[in-house]
N, C-alpha and C positions, 0 to 999 in steps of 0.2 A: 490376420493380426487384429489386435484389439483396437477399438475406436480411439483410445487415448494414446496409442503409439503412432498415430498418423502424423507425419511431418511433411507438409507441403514444401517444395523447394521454392527458393526465391526466383522469380522471373526477372530477367534483365530487360529494362526498358528505359528509353530516354524520356525526359520530362516533356519534350515537344512531340511526342508520339501518342497516338491513340490506338489501343489494341482492340481488334475486331475478331470475332469468331469467323473462321475460314469457311464454315458451312452456312450459317444464317446471317452473317454480317452484323450481328448484335455486338455493341460495345461491351468490352470485358472490363470490369472495375476492380476485380480481386481474384478469386479462385477460378481456375480454369485448367485445362489439360493441354499439354504440349508434346509434340513429337520431336525428339532430339535429332532425327535424321533430316526431315524436310522442313522443320520449324512450323508446322501447322499448329494453330492454336484453336481449341474447341471449347466452347462454353459449356457449363454444366447442364444446361437445358438440353442441348444436343446430345450430351453423353447419356443423360437419362433416356431420351428417345431411342438412341442406338441400342441400349440394354433391353428396351422394351420391344425391339424387333424392327423398328423402322424410324429413320431420321425424317421427321415430318417436314423439316425445312429443305430437304433435298428434293428438288422439283426440276422438270424440264424447262428450258427457255420457252418463252411464249413468242408467237409470231402473229402480228396483225394483218400483214399483207396489204397495206394501203398502196394504191397505184396512182401515179401522177398522170393525169389526162389533160392537163393544161388549163388555162384560164377559161376557155370556151366551155368545158365540162362544168366548171365551178359556177357558171352562169346559165346552166340549164340546157346546153347543147351536148351533142355526142362526145365531142372532144377527141383527142388522139393521144395514145399512150406515148409518154416521153421517156425514152430510155437514156439514162445517164450513168456513167461509172460511179460507183458508190463513193469514191474518195474525191470526186471532182466537183467543185463548187460551180453551180450554174449562175445565170444572171436573170433570175426570175422577176425581180422588182423592175428592172429596166424593161423587160418584156411586157410586164403588166401596164407600164406607163405609156409606152409608145410602140411596143412590138419590135424594137430593135435591140437585141442583146448587146451588152457592153462587158468586156472582160473584167472591168474594174469592180463591178458589182457582183455579189455572189449570193447564193441561197442554198440552204440545206434544211431539210425537214427537222422539226424538233423531235428527234428520234429518227432512226432509220426508216425508210419507207416500209421495210419488211423487218419485223422483229422488235420494234420498240414502240411503247406507247407515247403519247404526247408529253412533252415537258422537258426531257433531258437528252443530251447527246450521248451516244454510246461510246464513251471515251474513258470510262472509269476502269481502274485496274481490277482485274478478276483475280481472286485469291486474296493475298494479304492486302489490307486496306489501312496499313499503318503508315505513319510518317507525317511530315509536314504537309499542309495543304498549300500547294504552290498556286500562284496566280496563273502560271502558264504551264501547259503540258510540256513533256519532255520533247526536245528538238528531234531526237532520234528515237524512233520506236524500238521496242525490244526486237531482237533478231528472231526469237522464238516466241510464239504466242503462249500466254499463260494457260495452263490446262485447268478447266473448270469442271471436269467430270466429277470431282468430289462434291460439288454443290448440286449435281443433277441426279446422281445415281445412288440411292440408299444402299444398294447391295455392295458398294465398296467399303462400307463401314460395318464391322462385325465385332461382337463381343462374345467371349467364351463363357462356359457355364459358371466360372467364378466372377463374371462381370468385368473382366479385364478387356479393354478396347484395343484392337490392333489398328494402327494408322492405315489409311487407304494406300500409302506408298508401300506397305508391306514390310517396312524396315524394322519395325519394333512397336512397343506398347507406348500408350500415351501416359505421360507422367503428370501428377498433380502439382500445380505451381500457384503461387500467389503473387500479387502486386503490392498490396498494402503491408506496412511493417508488422512484424511479429507482435501479436497481442493487442493491436490497436482496435480491432472490431470488438473483441471480447470486452475490453476495458470501456468501450463506447456504450455497449449495451448495459453494462453495470451502472454506468453513470445515468443513463436514461431511466432505469428502474428506480434508482435512488431518488432522482428528481421527481419522478411520478409519485412515489411514496410520500415525498414531503409536500405534495399538493401544490407545486409550483407551476403546474402546466395549465394552460387555458383549455377550458372544455368547449370546443368549437361548436358542437351541436346545439349548445344553449343559444347561440346566435340565431339559429333557425327557429327555435321555439319562441323567441321573443317576438312581440308584436312589431311589425315593420312600420316605420313612420309613414309609409304610403297608405296604410290601412286606417279605416275609421274605428270607432269604438266597437263595432261589431266584427272587427278583424276581416272586413271586406275591403277591396281595393277602392280608394278614394279617387274616382275618375275625374274629379275636378282639380286634382293636384297638378300644379304647373310643372312638376318634375316627372311626370309619367307621359309616355308616348304609346298610343295604341298601335300595335304592330301585328295583330292577329284577330281572328274572329272564331276561336274555338268555343264550341258550346260546352257550358259547364266547367270552364277552366278559369283559374285565377291568375294565369300567367300570360294573358293576352296583352298586358301593358308592360313596357320596359322602363326601367329606371333611367331617366334622362335629365340629370342636373346640369346647371351651368357650371362653368369652371369656378366661379366664385362661390357657389353653394358647396362644391367639393372642398375648396380650401377652407371654409369656415367650419364645415361639419367634420365629425370624426369619421373613422373608418367603419363603424358598425353598420351604418345604413348600406353602404356599398357591399360589405361583407354579407349582409343578409340576402341580397340578391346573387352575389357572385358564388357563394357556396352552394346555391341550387342550380348552378350551371346556366344562369341567365346572362346574355350579353348586356352591356352598359354603354350608353351613349352620353358622353360629356360634351356639352355644347360650348362653343365660343372659346376654345382653348387658345386661339391665337391672340385673343384680347389681353392675355397675361404675358405677352412677349414684347419685344421692342418694336415690332412691326416691319421686320426685314422682308423684302420682297421675295416670294417664292415663285415668281414668274419664270418659267423654264429658260427663256432667253436671257434673263438676268443671271440665273445660275450658270448658264453656259458660258457667259462672259467672265464670270468670277472664277469658274473652274478652269477655263482656257488660260487665264493669266497665270495661275499657280501651276497647272499641270505642264505648261510649256517649259517651266524651269525645272520642276521636280520630277515629273513622271512622263515626259514626252507628250506627244500630240494625242488628243481624244477626238480627232476630226471625224472618224467613221466609227459607228457603233452597230451592234447587232440588235435588231428589233424583231418582233413577231408580228406577222401578218395575220389578222384575225379572221380572214376569210378562209385560209387553208391551214392555218396554225403552223406555218413554216417560218424558219428564221431567215432573215434577209439583212444584208449589210446596207447601211444607209448613212448618207452624210448627216451629221448631227444638226447642222444649221438648216438643212432641208427638212429634217424630221420636225423641228420646232416651228418651222414655217407652216407645215401641214397641221400642227397642233392648233394653231390660231385660225388659219385660213381654210383649211381642209384641202384634201387631194383626192383625185379620182383616177381610176385605172382607165385603160383605153376603151372599155366598153361602157363607161359612164357610172360605174359603181364606186361608192365611197372607198377610198383606200385607208383602212383603219389599221394603224400600227401601234404596238405597245412597246415601250422601252422599259425593261425591267432591270432593276439594280444598277442604276446609273447615278452618279459614278459608282464604281464597285464599293461595296460596304468596307472593304479592307483599307481603301484610301478616302472614304467619304470625309473623314475628319481632316485629313491633310489637304484634299482638294478644295473643300468648302468649310473651312473652320468656323466662319461666322454662322453659316446655316446649321452646322452641327450643334453649335452652342444654342442657336435659337430653337432647335428641335427639342433639346433637353429642357429648355425653359417651358416649352409648350406641353410637356408631358403631364397628364393629370395623374393623381393618386401615385405620387412618386414612391411611396412606401413599397409599392408593388412593381412599378414599371421602370424605375431608374436603372440603367444598365450598369452602374458602378456602385452606387451607394444605397440601393433599394434594400431595406432591411428584411422585407418579405419577398424578395426576388431571389429564389434559390439559385439561379444561374450565376450570381455574383459571389456565391460561397465557395466556388472551387479554388484550390490553391493557386497562387500566383505562378508557380513553375510548371503547370500542366497545360496541355493543349485544350483550349476551350472552344465550344461550338460556335458557329457564326450566328449570332442573335440579331444583327443589324446594327444601326438602322439601314433600311433599304428604301430606295425610291422607286415609285411606279408611275411612269408618265405615259399617257395614252390619249388619243383623240377619241371622241364619242358623240353619239347622237341620242336625242330623246326618243325618237321613233324606234321601236323594235323591228329590226330588219328581218330577223329570222335566220339570216346568213351573213356572216361578216360583222356581227355585232362586236362592240368593244367589251369583251367579257373575260372575267376570271372564272373558269369552270369549277363545278362542284368539287370540293376537296376538304380535307381536315388538316390544319396545321399541326406540326409536331409538338407545339407548346402553345401557352397563352399568347396573345398578340394584341397590340394596340395599333390602330390605323388611323392616321390623321390626315384629313383632306386640307392641303395647304393652298391650292390654287385651282380655279376653274376658268374655262374660256368657252363661250358658246360659238360653235362653228356656224357659218352662214348657211342659209337654206340649201337643200340638196338640189342637184340637177333635175330637170323635168323628166328624163328618161327612166327614173327609178321604178315607176309603176309598171312598165313593160317588162323589166328584168325580174321584178317580184312575181309577176304572174308566170314567167318561165320557171323560176325557182319552184313555185307551188306545183306546176304541172310535173316537173321532174320529181319532187318529193312524193307526189301521189303515185307516180309510176314505180319509184324505187323503194319508198318507205312504207306506203300505205296501200300496196297493191291488193291486199287481202280484204280490205273493208268492203262491205256490201253496197253502201250508198256513196259512190264516188263523188257525185255532184255536191252532196252535203259536206263531204270531207274537204272538197276543193274550196267551198265557201268558208268553212272553218279556218283553214290554213291562211286564206287571204285576210279574213277579218281579225284573226288573233294577233296579227303583226301590226298593232295600232300604236299610236302615240300614247305614252304613259300619261295618265290624267294628273292634273294639278302639279305640274312641275314648276316650282318657283324659281325666281331668279338666282337664289343661292343654292339650289339643289345641284349636286354633282354626280351622285352615284346611287344606284338602286341595289339594296342588300336583301338577300334571302338567307336567313340563318335558321337551321333546323334544331329541334330539341334532341338531346342525346336519346331520350326514350323512344323517338320516332325513327331511329336509324334502322332497325329491322324492316319496318314497312317501306321506308324510303329505298333501301337496297332491293327489296322485293319488286317494287315498281320498276326500277331501272333494269333489273334482270328481265322483267317481263316485256319492257318496251324498248330495249337497247337498240333494236334494229331501226327505230324511228329517229335515231340521231346520227349526225355526221361528225367527222373528226379531221384527221390529216387529209389534205388534197380534196376536202369536201366529200370523201368516200363514206358510205354508210359504215357504222360500227358493226363489225362482224361477230365479235365475241367480247365477253366481260371477264376479266381476271378478278378485279375487285371494283364494285360499282362506284366506290368513292375515291379510293387511292389511285385508280387509273387516271382520273382527272380528264376524262373523255366526254363528260356530259354537262351541258347547261340547260336547265329546265326553263323553257319559255313560259309566258303566261298560260299558253294552252296546256302545257304539261303540269304547271302548278294547279290548274283547274281540274285536270283529270286525276291527278294524285289525290286531291280532297274527295273527288266523287267515288273513287275506287278503294281508297284506304282510310279516308277520314282524317288525314293529317295535313297540316299546312305549316309553313315556316313563319318566323317573324319576318315581316317585310316592311322596310322603311327606306326613306331617302336620306342619304348622308349629305349634310349641308357643308358649305364652306366653313372650316373651323371646327367641324365636329371630329371628336376622337371616338372611335368605335373600339370597344374592348371585347374581344371574342374569346370565350372560354375554350380551352383545348377540348377536343372531342365533339364539338358542334360542327357538323358539315355546313358549309356556307359557299355561296356564290355571289358574284358582283357584276353588274353591268354599268358601265359609265353612260350617264345621260348627257354629259358634256365632256369636253376635253378636261382631263383631270390630272393633277400632280399630287400624289399621295406619298407619305412617308410612314413606314411600318417598323415596329420593333417587337421582337419576341421576348418573353419573359416566362418564369415558372413560378406560379403561386402555390403555396402549401395546400391550399383546398383542392387543387386539381392534379395533384401528383399521381393519384391512382389512375386518372385517365391517360396521363403520359405513359404509365407502365402498360395500360391496356392496348394502346396504339403500338407500343414497341413489340408486343407479342403478335400483333397483326402484321407488322412490317416483316418480321422474320419468316413468316409463312408465305410470302410472295415469291414468284419465280426468280431465279438468280439474275436475269437481265432486266427486271423490273426497276424503273428509276427510283421508286420509293422504297427499295429493299433495305438500303443502308440505314442504320441507326445513327443519325447524325446528332442526336441530343445527348445520349449518354445520361439519362435521368437517374440511374441507380447510383452513379458516382456522385451526382449532385446531392442526393438524399443523405448519404452518410457524412459528407463534408458539411452539409447545412446543419445536420443535427449536432455534429461536433461543435460547430461555431456557435450555435444557439446555447448549448450547454456551457461553453466557456464564457459566453456573455452573461448568463444567468449567475454564474459563480464568481464573476469578476476576474476570472484567470487571464493573465496577460500573455502567457507563453503562446508562441505561434502554433498553428495547426501542424501536425506531422506532414512532411512533404515527401512525395512518393519518390523512392528510389534515387535520392540524391547521392547515395553511396555507391550506386551502380553505374554512374555516367562514365563513359569511356572518354579519356582526355579531359578531365575536369578543368573548368576555367579557374583563373586566379581567384583565390579566396574560397573555392568550393570546399577544400579540405577542412578549413576552419568551421565552415557552416555545418558540414557533416558531423564533425566532432561535437559541436554545440547541440545539434538536434539529437544526437544519440545520448548526450549527457542529460538533456531535459526529460528524457523518457523516464517514467516511473519504474521501479522494480517490477511491478506487476505486469507492465507492458513488455518487459524484457524476458520475463520468465513464465509468462502465462501459457497455459496448455494450448499447444497447436491444434489438438483435436477439438477443444472447445471453439476455437476460431473457425475451424472448418464448419462446424455446425451453425455458429452464429452468422458467419459471412453469407450463408445461403438464406438464413431466415431473417436477417436484419432488414432487408428492403421491404418485405411484406409487413414485418413487425412495425417498423417505423412508419410505413405508409398508413397502417391502421391507426397507429398512435396519433398521427397528424390529423386524421379524419375524425376519430372518435374521442381520444384522450379521455377515457372514463376515470373514475376515482382510483386511488392508489391500489387497493386490493384487486379490483378487477383488472387493472393494467398489468399487474405482475402475473396474474394468472393467465390472461390472454396472450401476453408476450411469450410465455412459456409454451402455451398451446401452439402459437403461430410458429415458433421455432421448431417445434417437434413434428409438425405436420407437413404435408405437401412435398415439395422437392427435397427438403431436409431429410425426411424419412427415406426417400429414395437414395439419397447420398449416403445415409447411414449404412444401407445395404452395400452400396458400392464400396465404401471404405473398409467394410469387414473383409472384402475380397481383394483388397488392394495388393499389388504385386510387391515382391520382396525388394524390388529395385528402388521403390519409393521409401523404404524404411530408413530411419535415421537414428542410429544408436547414440548413446550418451558420449561415447568416445569421439563422435564425429562433430560434436557441438563447436569445438574450437577450430575445425578445419576451415580455411578460407576458400570460399567458392571462387571460381574463375570469373572474371569480368568479361562476359561475352554477350553480345546483343545480336539477336537473329530476327530481323524484321524485313519485310518485303521492300518497303520504300527505302529503308536505310541501305540495304545491300545494293539496291538499284542505283542510288546516288553516290555511294562510296565504293565503287567498283574498281578502284585503283589497285595497283600491285602492292602498295604499302599497306593498304587496309586489309587485303587478303592475306598478306604475310603475317599481319598482326593477329588476325583471327586464327590462322593456323597454329601460331605459337600458343595461343590461349587454349586451343583444343588439345595440344600436346600436354600442357600443364594439367588440363582436366583428367587426361588419361593417366 
């Protein structure tokens, strides 16, 4: 059939659902293919790969095989393998403290001992990932496990000579569907091109070409500037200094200076942001008391929490009051080693504002550069542009409370391992506390650790005595730790990522992870989050590959803004309380898209596999909002699928009627085929426009080239061979489609007889 005759069907979805590809777990924002029989949804990227002969996102699960040998092994002894049922929680924290287990305390590794990397429990649904994100898992597990073979074996997905894909269930062909209203994407592109031709868009690259205020008349860095912080010693480089203004400088200055550094992918450190607030105490015990008073009434008790033991990176349940006592006074295990625990996301981000309303307001006041960082009203934060009625990603704020020591222990340090965030982030250090001096037996344990490392990690080195000396001397106190220093940051440049990944792949057996076991394999050097580069490895990295990170100490009241795509790691020099928030800046949208492509190629059981951000959806809605702001248009943005909600709430019918009435004729009657083409090209085209925004003639030409190349060209070929079942004749235009929703989570939660009967009736109407 001809390209112009393509008519994607309307997909039925609830506003509070997020649609994911059942193969690669990438979020779907518009066009996709769906199986009528099993309700699988497949993104267009996976469809293209299937037609090319192999679904690249289909991979086998990965297994790390970490073995728990107990606390003795973690401190350099032989240890003894501890066999525990996979579903039984043990009492490791109690065992570490006094060797007497207690049934009230529990522990589970962050990821299963076998088959999971550090960081996430293996409790996510496999298959459909749609539906509300509940605070608690289901009380009753599914009677039948969800089959994930379709995510592992490419041979289950096949396309015939015409390019028509048969679902892995074997029941039928995949049908082209869409989520956004008819004509909305095509009209959006037309409006972008008209605005570009009118010359109303900012040419962002000009910001980079302008002379930075940090530079002198010769365009060299003014090292005497009080707003610069030396963070690296790269030879022949102009980016060794980071922009580090005070909060008052940022408030008085416009955004151009910040944008000059931000657009180049450089982190920014804003000093003394707490001086712009009311001075509310961020001491964890004060927060605990405030949270306890409110949570006791509204959300129940928060007496016990789950923390992470930094020695073996396992999760342990701990009393919240005892945790905060260790935060200030320090705690030790039964062998005399510091017990370093990290409390992540407390109180949970979803109830942070309810449990700590004053602290939530205080944090918003402390945010620097609110045009970018404000989670509600930031005009340059793309995350706030999503429609009110859709399910939004969890962008925070999140708290990170952990004890720490200035001395690098080499094992059990209070660290956040090397990783990349899914978006830009701002991290504010709100409180620090110096733990008293360590116990005297630390030196003997460090020597045993070094001997064990030499045997298990560096057995192939020629000069073992020299290596032993290096291991003992590399774990020294960080120099020049001032009273207000809290955390040591290492942030790598984006251009150094290939060399960084190569170093980790080469030396991965020199690192330990779960249960202090050596890392046996690497799936992705950064996304695995299995590695923290000690000062020794930072030194070796520069010797072998000639690269180094920006390294600096975060002080109390410092806000660190990290661009997405920059790998970074953190070590707490003292006990720290940090609050972090994610945001999406226009300058870094392309990096978000790059990371999304990397996530989809990870193994199915990898904790970083899921696309939690949904940046493509953000882009189209952000562009629509920007165009409406420029034109002064007051009408609300089109809301997704209000007319497709089952059992609409009171007043929903009127809202649907009004939304449909507000649509222009072009939106109602525009070519579906044009929308097919534009929907696939819009993300790349808009991303390019946000980055480059060239003059009008070049913009129009480049947009057309962007839309006609890449995946769009592949989809053109696909649409030429589309099956007859997807055709939509003019006589069918007025036919009312059945109101039916097929989603994994929704069916799981609405499994009552009434719901099933209702769905059966709709199926009969459809036939």
